N, CA and C atoms as an extended XYZ file, in Angstrom:
390
Properties=species:S:1:pos:R:3:atomname:S:1:resname:S:1:resid:I:1 pbc="F F F"
N      -146.850     -188.995      -19.120 N   MET     1
C      -146.533     -189.800      -20.235 CA  MET     1
C      -145.130     -189.468      -20.798 C   MET     1
N      -144.386     -190.375      -21.181 N   SER     2
C      -143.054     -190.007      -21.667 CA  SER     2
C      -143.152     -189.840      -23.216 C   SER     2
N      -142.435     -188.944      -23.736 N   LYS     3
C      -142.512     -188.662      -25.080 CA  LYS     3
C      -141.037     -188.581      -25.679 C   LYS     3
N      -141.036     -189.010      -26.854 N   ASN     4
C      -139.707     -188.880      -27.685 CA  ASN     4
C      -139.994     -188.398      -29.119 C   ASN     4
N      -139.904     -187.148      -29.273 N   ASN     5
C      -140.249     -186.422      -30.399 CA  ASN     5
C      -141.739     -186.758      -30.743 C   ASN     5
N      -142.598     -186.476      -29.664 N   GLY     6
C      -144.058     -186.825      -29.805 CA  GLY     6
C      -144.554     -188.127      -29.956 C   GLY     6
N      -143.560     -189.064      -29.780 N   LYS     7
C      -144.002     -190.502      -29.923 CA  LYS     7
C      -143.825     -191.201      -28.407 C   LYS     7
N      -144.415     -192.273      -28.363 N   SER     8
C      -144.308     -193.064      -27.142 CA  SER     8
C      -143.063     -193.655      -26.994 C   SER     8
N      -142.857     -193.977      -25.545 N   VAL     9
C      -141.692     -194.614      -24.970 CA  VAL     9
C      -142.042     -196.034      -24.489 C   VAL     9
N      -141.498     -196.996      -24.834 N   VAL    10
C      -141.859     -198.372      -24.297 CA  VAL    10
C      -140.609     -199.061      -23.812 C   VAL    10
N      -140.783     -199.692      -22.626 N   LEU    11
C      -139.675     -200.516      -22.135 CA  LEU    11
C      -140.051     -201.919      -22.281 C   LEU    11
N      -139.029     -202.790      -22.851 N   VAL    12
C      -138.987     -204.232      -22.975 CA  VAL    12
C      -138.127     -204.847      -22.033 C   VAL    12
N      -138.652     -205.678      -21.183 N   CYS    13
C      -137.720     -206.342      -20.237 CA  CYS    13
C      -137.954     -207.897      -20.590 C   CYS    13
N      -136.686     -208.261      -20.943 N   ASP    14
C      -136.735     -209.834      -21.168 CA  ASP    14
C      -135.261     -210.230      -21.076 C   ASP    14
N      -134.919     -211.300      -20.484 N   ASP    15
C      -133.375     -211.776      -20.264 CA  ASP    15
C      -132.919     -212.279      -21.554 C   ASP    15
N      -133.535     -212.364      -22.702 N   SER    16
C      -133.210     -212.882      -23.943 CA  SER    16
C      -132.867     -211.641      -24.860 C   SER    16
N      -131.560     -211.494      -25.283 N   VAL    17
C      -131.182     -210.390      -26.204 CA  VAL    17
C      -131.961     -210.417      -27.537 C   VAL    17
N      -132.049     -211.730      -28.038 N   LEU    18
C      -132.826     -211.925      -29.229 CA  LEU    18
C      -134.366     -211.256      -29.167 C   LEU    18
N      -134.902     -211.742      -27.950 N   VAL    19
C      -136.523     -211.163      -27.800 CA  VAL    19
C      -136.424     -209.709      -27.714 C   VAL    19
N      -135.560     -209.198      -26.933 N   ARG    20
C      -135.497     -207.609      -26.908 CA  ARG    20
C      -135.253     -206.944      -28.305 C   ARG    20
N      -134.214     -207.518      -28.963 N   SER    21
C      -134.012     -206.965      -30.294 CA  SER    21
C      -135.127     -207.045      -31.244 C   SER    21
N      -135.863     -208.378      -31.220 N   MET    22
C      -137.004     -208.458      -32.141 CA  MET    22
C      -138.105     -207.592      -31.795 C   MET    22
N      -138.481     -207.370      -30.425 N   MET    23
C      -139.512     -206.508      -30.071 CA  MET    23
C      -139.147     -205.092      -30.415 C   MET    23
N      -137.823     -204.546      -30.078 N   ARG    24
C      -137.464     -203.213      -30.517 CA  ARG    24
C      -137.600     -202.978      -31.964 C   ARG    24
N      -137.241     -203.885      -32.711 N   ASP    25
C      -137.378     -203.635      -34.119 CA  ASP    25
C      -138.897     -203.653      -34.679 C   ASP    25
N      -139.624     -204.399      -34.083 N   LEU    26
C      -141.033     -204.418      -34.434 CA  LEU    26
C      -141.816     -203.228      -34.110 C   LEU    26
N      -141.458     -202.657      -32.875 N   MET    27
C      -142.119     -201.549      -32.350 CA  MET    27
C      -141.707     -200.302      -32.950 C   MET    27
N      -140.500     -200.154      -33.241 N   GLN    28
C      -140.026     -198.970      -33.855 CA  GLN    28
C      -140.374     -198.920      -35.454 C   GLN    28
N      -140.130     -200.150      -36.043 N   ASN    29
C      -140.383     -200.159      -37.580 CA  ASN    29
C      -141.860     -200.202      -37.990 C   ASN    29
N      -142.732     -200.815      -37.129 N   GLU    30
C      -144.116     -201.158      -37.566 CA  GLU    30
C      -145.110     -200.586      -36.534 C   GLU    30
N      -144.522     -200.178      -35.326 N   GLY    31
C      -145.472     -199.854      -34.205 CA  GLY    31
C      -145.518     -198.340      -33.919 C   GLY    31
N      -144.699     -197.577      -34.661 N   GLY    32
C      -144.846     -196.193      -34.418 CA  GLY    32
C      -144.206     -195.716      -33.106 C   GLY    32
N      -143.567     -196.508      -32.488 N   VAL    33
C      -143.002     -196.146      -30.974 CA  VAL    33
C      -141.616     -195.288      -31.341 C   VAL    33
N      -141.546     -194.208      -30.420 N   GLY    34
C      -140.408     -193.235      -30.652 CA  GLY    34
C      -139.135     -193.819      -30.034 C   GLY    34
N      -139.195     -194.481      -28.952 N   GLU    35
C      -138.023     -195.137      -28.284 CA  GLU    35
C      -138.410     -196.285      -27.605 C   GLU    35
N      -137.508     -197.312      -27.638 N   VAL    36
C      -137.663     -198.535      -26.941 CA  VAL    36
C      -136.467     -198.775      -26.013 C   VAL    36
N      -136.811     -198.706      -24.663 N   LEU    37
C      -135.794     -198.966      -23.670 CA  LEU    37
C      -135.700     -200.564      -23.447 C   LEU    37
N      -134.633     -200.930      -23.080 N   GLU    38
C      -134.377     -202.424      -22.897 CA  GLU    38
C      -133.839     -202.717      -21.511 C   GLU    38
N      -134.297     -203.641      -20.787 N   ALA    39
C      -133.898     -204.161      -19.563 CA  ALA    39
C      -133.755     -205.679      -19.698 C   ALA    39
N      -132.654     -206.331      -19.041 N   ARG    40
C      -132.390     -207.779      -19.043 CA  ARG    40
C      -132.901     -208.518      -17.947 C   ARG    40
N      -133.341     -207.796      -16.861 N   ASP    41
C      -133.967     -208.369      -15.710 CA  ASP    41
C      -134.916     -207.468      -14.978 C   ASP    41
N      -135.522     -207.915      -13.995 N   GLY    42
C      -136.546     -207.024      -13.249 CA  GLY    42
C      -135.940     -205.915      -12.511 C   GLY    42
N      -134.525     -206.116      -12.035 N   LEU    43
C      -133.818     -205.039      -11.328 CA  LEU    43
C      -133.642     -203.779      -12.455 C   LEU    43
N      -133.212     -204.006      -13.520 N   GLU    44
C      -132.923     -203.002      -14.516 CA  GLU    44
C      -134.278     -202.402      -14.966 C   GLU    44
N      -135.448     -203.233      -14.996 N   ALA    45
C      -136.739     -202.796      -15.386 CA  ALA    45
C      -137.196     -201.665      -14.402 C   ALA    45
N      -137.111     -201.970      -13.209 N   VAL    46
C      -137.586     -201.053      -12.183 CA  VAL    46
C      -136.874     -199.715      -12.242 C   VAL    46
N      -135.492     -199.949      -12.302 N   ALA    47
C      -134.702     -198.662      -12.416 CA  ALA    47
C      -134.976     -197.848      -13.625 C   ALA    47
N      -135.121     -198.495      -14.811 N   LEU    48
C      -135.410     -197.758      -16.005 CA  LEU    48
C      -136.787     -197.109      -15.919 C   LEU    48
N      -137.766     -197.886      -15.354 N   TYR    49
C      -139.036     -197.255      -15.174 CA  TYR    49
C      -139.024     -196.037      -14.290 C   TYR    49
N      -138.421     -196.151      -13.172 N   ARG    50
C      -138.316     -194.848      -12.370 CA  ARG    50
C      -137.631     -193.687      -13.028 C   ARG    50
N      -136.668     -193.959      -13.818 N   GLU    51
C      -135.941     -192.855      -14.496 CA  GLU    51
C      -136.646     -192.311      -15.695 C   GLU    51
N      -137.389     -193.133      -16.480 N   HIS    52
C      -138.045     -192.694      -17.716 CA  HIS    52
C      -139.507     -192.664      -17.702 C   HIS    52
N      -140.228     -193.399      -16.846 N   ARG    53
C      -141.625     -193.476      -16.757 CA  ARG    53
C      -142.220     -193.725      -18.234 C   ARG    53
N      -141.780     -194.866      -18.835 N   PRO    54
C      -142.361     -195.031      -20.106 CA  PRO    54
C      -143.840     -195.284      -20.229 C   PRO    54
N      -144.317     -195.206      -21.385 N   ASP    55
C      -145.894     -195.165      -21.644 CA  ASP    55
C      -146.361     -196.522      -21.486 C   ASP    55
N      -145.597     -197.641      -21.745 N   LEU    56
C      -146.001     -198.950      -21.727 CA  LEU    56
C      -144.705     -199.891      -21.491 C   LEU    56
N      -145.029     -200.978      -20.826 N   VAL    57
C      -143.834     -201.943      -20.486 CA  VAL    57
C      -144.334     -203.430      -20.870 C   VAL    57
N      -143.457     -204.031      -21.669 N   PHE    58
C      -143.690     -205.424      -21.910 CA  PHE    58
C      -142.540     -206.282      -20.981 C   PHE    58
N      -143.106     -207.053      -20.212 N   MET    59
C      -142.234     -207.688      -19.106 CA  MET    59
C      -142.415     -209.204      -19.113 C   MET    59
N      -141.197     -209.928      -19.286 N   ASP    60
C      -141.210     -211.304      -19.196 CA  ASP    60
C      -141.402     -211.626      -17.723 C   ASP    60
N      -142.062     -212.919      -17.420 N   ILE    61
C      -142.169     -213.316      -16.051 CA  ILE    61
C      -140.891     -213.893      -15.544 C   ILE    61
N      -140.268     -214.752      -16.213 N   VAL    62
C      -139.212     -215.754      -15.854 CA  VAL    62
C      -137.862     -214.978      -16.149 C   VAL    62
N      -137.273     -214.361      -15.189 N   MET    63
C      -135.944     -213.738      -15.360 CA  MET    63
C      -135.098     -213.774      -14.065 C   MET    63
N      -133.791     -213.752      -14.302 N   PRO    64
C      -132.855     -213.706      -13.173 CA  PRO    64
C      -133.044     -212.461      -12.362 C   PRO    64
N      -132.260     -212.363      -11.181 N   GLN    65
C      -132.213     -211.253      -10.339 CA  GLN    65
C      -133.595     -210.930       -9.651 C   GLN    65
N      -134.468     -210.339      -10.414 N   LYS    66
C      -135.817     -210.129       -9.916 CA  LYS    66
C      -136.733     -210.626      -11.074 C   LYS    66
N      -137.892     -211.443      -10.777 N   ASN    67
C      -138.736     -211.896      -11.808 CA  ASN    67
C      -139.729     -210.778      -12.160 C   ASN    67
N      -140.309     -211.095      -13.407 N   GLY    68
C      -141.303     -210.058      -13.764 CA  GLY    68
C      -142.448     -209.715      -12.823 C   GLY    68
N      -142.893     -210.738      -12.141 N   LEU    69
C      -144.057     -210.457      -11.230 CA  LEU    69
C      -143.488     -209.562      -10.094 C   LEU    69
N      -142.259     -209.821       -9.564 N   GLU    70
C      -141.740     -208.905       -8.450 CA  GLU    70
C      -141.559     -207.441       -9.083 C   GLU    70
N      -141.040     -207.399      -10.209 N   ALA    71
C      -140.698     -206.140      -10.799 CA  ALA    71
C      -142.075     -205.366      -11.106 C   ALA    71
N      -143.162     -206.080      -11.571 N   LEU    72
C      -144.438     -205.464      -11.892 CA  LEU    72
C      -144.986     -204.862      -10.447 C   LEU    72
N      -144.902     -205.687       -9.359 N   THR    73
C      -145.481     -205.179       -8.200 CA  THR    73
C      -144.669     -204.038       -7.682 C   THR    73
N      -143.406     -203.969       -7.892 N   GLU    74
C      -142.606     -202.870       -7.536 CA  GLU    74
C      -143.007     -201.612       -8.329 C   GLU    74
N      -143.072     -201.804       -9.607 N   ILE    75
C      -143.423     -200.611      -10.560 CA  ILE    75
C      -144.798     -200.131      -10.216 C   ILE    75
N      -145.781     -200.960       -9.967 N   ARG    76
C      -147.168     -200.565       -9.589 CA  ARG    76
C      -147.230     -199.887       -8.279 C   ARG    76
N      -146.299     -200.257       -7.302 N   GLY    77
C      -146.240     -199.605       -6.078 CA  GLY    77
C      -145.697     -198.157       -6.221 C   GLY    77
N      -144.736     -198.024       -7.206 N   TYR    78
C      -144.243     -196.701       -7.451 CA  TYR    78
C      -145.239     -195.877       -8.279 C   TYR    78
N      -145.918     -196.400       -9.246 N   ASP    79
C      -146.763     -195.780      -10.088 CA  ASP    79
C      -148.114     -196.565      -10.417 C   ASP    79
N      -149.174     -196.359       -9.722 N   ARG    80
C      -150.367     -197.140       -9.775 CA  ARG    80
C      -150.956     -197.023      -11.316 C   ARG    80
N      -150.583     -196.038      -12.109 N   ALA    81
C      -150.974     -195.913      -13.386 CA  ALA    81
C      -150.220     -196.572      -14.478 C   ALA    81
N      -149.153     -197.213      -14.065 N   ALA    82
C      -148.083     -197.955      -14.924 CA  ALA    82
C      -148.921     -199.055      -15.712 C   ALA    82
N      -148.747     -198.937      -17.037 N   ARG    83
C      -149.344     -199.967      -17.851 CA  ARG    83
C      -148.183     -201.030      -18.207 C   ARG    83
N      -148.426     -202.272      -17.778 N   VAL    84
C      -147.528     -203.355      -17.865 CA  VAL    84
C      -148.107     -204.601      -18.452 C   VAL    84
N      -147.515     -204.966      -19.590 N   VAL    85
C      -148.058     -206.276      -20.267 CA  VAL    85
C      -147.046     -207.292      -19.982 C   VAL    85
N      -147.662     -208.449      -19.302 N   MET    86
C      -146.694     -209.512      -18.905 CA  MET    86
C      -146.764     -210.592      -20.004 C   MET    86
N      -145.567     -211.097      -20.192 N   ALA    87
C      -145.121     -212.044      -21.262 CA  ALA    87
C      -144.617     -213.428      -20.537 C   ALA    87
N      -145.010     -214.493      -21.140 N   SER    88
C      -144.533     -215.700      -20.598 CA  SER    88
C      -144.558     -216.890      -21.520 C   SER    88
N      -143.602     -217.660      -21.750 N   SER    89
C      -143.809     -218.825      -22.474 CA  SER    89
C      -144.394     -220.054      -21.723 C   SER    89
N      -144.457     -219.829      -20.405 N   THR    90
C      -145.168     -220.851      -19.566 CA  THR    90
C      -146.404     -220.200      -19.158 C   THR    90
N      -147.329     -220.181      -20.131 N   GLY    91
C      -148.631     -219.470      -20.048 CA  GLY    91
C      -149.569     -220.195      -19.222 C   GLY    91
N      -149.297     -220.542      -17.964 N   THR    92
C      -150.149     -221.357      -17.102 CA  THR    92
C      -151.383     -220.379      -16.556 C   THR    92
N      -152.254     -220.809      -16.283 N   HIS    93
C      -153.455     -220.006      -15.503 CA  HIS    93
C      -152.890     -219.474      -14.308 C   HIS    93
N      -152.053     -219.943      -13.644 N   LYS    94
C      -151.446     -219.492      -12.384 CA  LYS    94
C      -150.679     -218.206      -12.578 C   LYS    94
N      -149.811     -218.279      -13.677 N   ASN    95
C      -149.011     -217.021      -14.185 CA  ASN    95
C      -150.027     -215.875      -14.477 C   ASN    95
N      -150.994     -216.221      -15.402 N   LEU    96
C      -151.960     -215.181      -15.791 CA  LEU    96
C      -152.663     -214.642      -14.568 C   LEU    96
N      -153.101     -215.466      -13.785 N   LYS    97
C      -153.884     -214.898      -12.534 CA  LYS    97
C      -153.019     -214.067      -11.683 C   LYS    97
N      -151.734     -214.501      -11.453 N   ALA    98
C      -150.789     -213.645      -10.549 CA  ALA    98
C      -150.412     -212.406      -11.241 C   ALA    98
N      -150.306     -212.345      -12.628 N   ALA    99
C      -149.998     -211.198      -13.320 CA  ALA    99
C      -151.200     -210.184      -13.242 C   ALA    99
N      -152.286     -210.546      -13.562 N   ILE   100
C      -153.538     -209.763      -13.293 CA  ILE   100
C      -153.771     -209.246      -11.968 C   ILE   100
N      -153.442     -210.214      -10.996 N   ASP   101
C      -153.761     -209.696       -9.502 CA  ASP   101
C      -152.736     -208.626       -9.095 C   ASP   101
N      -151.383     -208.728       -9.729 N   ALA   102
C      -150.380     -207.834       -9.543 CA  ALA   102
C      -150.595     -206.430      -10.197 C   ALA   102
N      -151.535     -206.323      -11.055 N   GLY   103
C      -151.863     -205.139      -11.806 CA  GLY   103
C      -151.471     -205.011      -13.204 C   GLY   103
N      -151.201     -206.120      -13.754 N   ALA   104
C      -150.829     -206.174      -15.180 CA  ALA   104
C      -152.099     -205.779      -16.089 C   ALA   104
N      -151.854     -205.005      -17.110 N   CYS   105
C      -152.980     -204.562      -18.041 CA  CYS   105
C      -153.295     -205.508      -19.200 C   CYS   105
N      -152.392     -206.451      -19.378 N   ASP   106
C      -152.583     -207.416      -20.437 CA  ASP   106
C      -151.508     -208.503      -20.282 C   ASP   106
N      -151.696     -209.557      -20.970 N   PHE   107
C      -150.785     -210.769      -20.862 CA  PHE   107
C      -150.441     -211.227      -22.377 C   PHE   107
N      -149.468     -211.597      -22.705 N   ILE   108
C      -148.948     -212.083      -23.883 CA  ILE   108
C      -148.198     -213.418      -23.836 C   ILE   108
N      -148.571     -214.430      -24.717 N   GLN   109
C      -147.854     -215.728      -24.840 CA  GLN   109
C      -146.582     -215.545      -25.714 C   GLN   109
N      -145.517     -216.232      -25.118 N   LYS   110
C      -144.389     -216.291      -26.031 CA  LYS   110
C      -144.231     -217.670      -26.624 C   LYS   110
N      -143.871     -217.993      -27.821 N   PRO   111
C      -143.180     -216.957      -28.734 CA  PRO   111
C      -144.389     -215.893      -29.253 C   PRO   111
N      -143.839     -214.777      -29.332 N   PHE   112
C      -144.848     -213.591      -29.715 CA  PHE   112
C      -145.163     -213.780      -31.210 C   PHE   112
N      -146.513     -213.403      -31.496 N   GLU   113
C      -146.958     -213.266      -32.852 CA  GLU   113
C      -146.936     -211.778      -33.132 C   GLU   113
N      -146.430     -211.265      -34.133 N   LYS   114
C      -146.169     -209.945      -34.577 CA  LYS   114
C      -147.583     -209.180      -34.443 C   LYS   114
N      -148.636     -209.754      -35.043 N   GLU   115
C      -149.779     -208.992      -34.973 CA  GLU   115
C      -150.572     -208.800      -33.531 C   GLU   115
N      -150.192     -209.852      -32.716 N   VAL   116
C      -150.579     -209.780      -31.289 CA  VAL   116
C      -149.933     -208.607      -30.618 C   VAL   116
N      -148.651     -208.606      -30.728 N   VAL   117
C      -147.839     -207.368      -30.146 CA  VAL   117
C      -148.311     -206.122      -30.596 C   VAL   117
N      -148.476     -205.937      -31.974 N   LEU   118
C      -148.840     -204.649      -32.617 CA  LEU   118
C      -150.332     -204.318      -32.098 C   LEU   118
N      -151.300     -205.249      -32.004 N   ASP   119
C      -152.601     -204.978      -31.509 CA  ASP   119
C      -152.512     -204.530      -30.019 C   ASP   119
N      -151.692     -205.140      -29.103 N   ILE   120
C      -151.643     -204.805      -27.760 CA  ILE   120
C      -151.031     -203.489      -27.769 C   ILE   120
N      -149.919     -203.136      -28.462 N   LEU   121
C      -149.309     -201.843      -28.446 CA  LEU   121
C      -150.246     -200.708      -28.755 C   LEU   121
N      -151.000     -200.925      -29.843 N   HIS   122
C      -151.826     -199.860      -30.218 CA  HIS   122
C      -153.143     -199.705      -29.275 C   HIS   122
N      -153.649     -200.742      -28.899 N   ARG   123
C      -154.745     -200.755      -27.906 CA  ARG   123
C      -154.442     -199.946      -26.659 C   ARG   123
N      -153.231     -200.223      -26.091 N   HIS   124
C      -152.777     -199.560      -24.928 CA  HIS   124
C      -152.256     -198.119      -24.979 C   HIS   124
N      -151.697     -197.799      -26.251 N   LEU   125
C      -151.226     -196.500      -26.625 CA  LEU   125
C      -152.102     -195.556      -27.428 C   LEU   125
N      -153.330     -196.083      -27.599 N   GLU   126
C      -154.283     -195.296      -28.441 CA  GLU   126
C      -154.351     -193.947      -28.195 C   GLU   126
N      -153.831     -193.097      -29.195 N   GLY   127
C      -153.870     -191.668      -29.002 CA  GLY   127
C      -152.600     -191.064      -28.238 C   GLY   127
N      -151.805     -191.778      -27.826 N   ALA   128
C      -150.655     -191.321      -26.858 CA  ALA   128
C      -149.840     -190.507      -27.761 C   ALA   128
N      -149.645     -190.683      -28.951 N   TRP   129
C      -148.708     -189.899      -29.768 CA  TRP   129
C      -149.438     -189.017      -30.904 C   TRP   129
N      -150.689     -188.778      -30.641 N   GLU   130
C      -151.451     -187.950      -31.600 CA  GLU   130
C      -151.354     -186.520      -31.239 C   GLU   130
């Protein structure tokens, strides 16, 4: 488990700078997260995951270079214990099933609701920084 001054490290992967910024601010200001790493596509997400082994990943599905499902599959192939929450604005049953089949621990619909993000964050990191 990654630590930053005794607090958790979370990776946010989204091709939108605005989404990454909003998630980072929410997690650091209200979520108690020590460090938020940011990736703009699946290629960066896989590289950052391998380098930092974050405690939790929030990953968009639709991105350039390497989509979120491809990155999820690669991350889970590298680390079967990886906890990845998939996010999509196209919340189809097909995307949800593909994400769960690939090993996602949760799924979140975009646009994000602050309370939903914080609930998922705390559920998956319960006790991680105690």
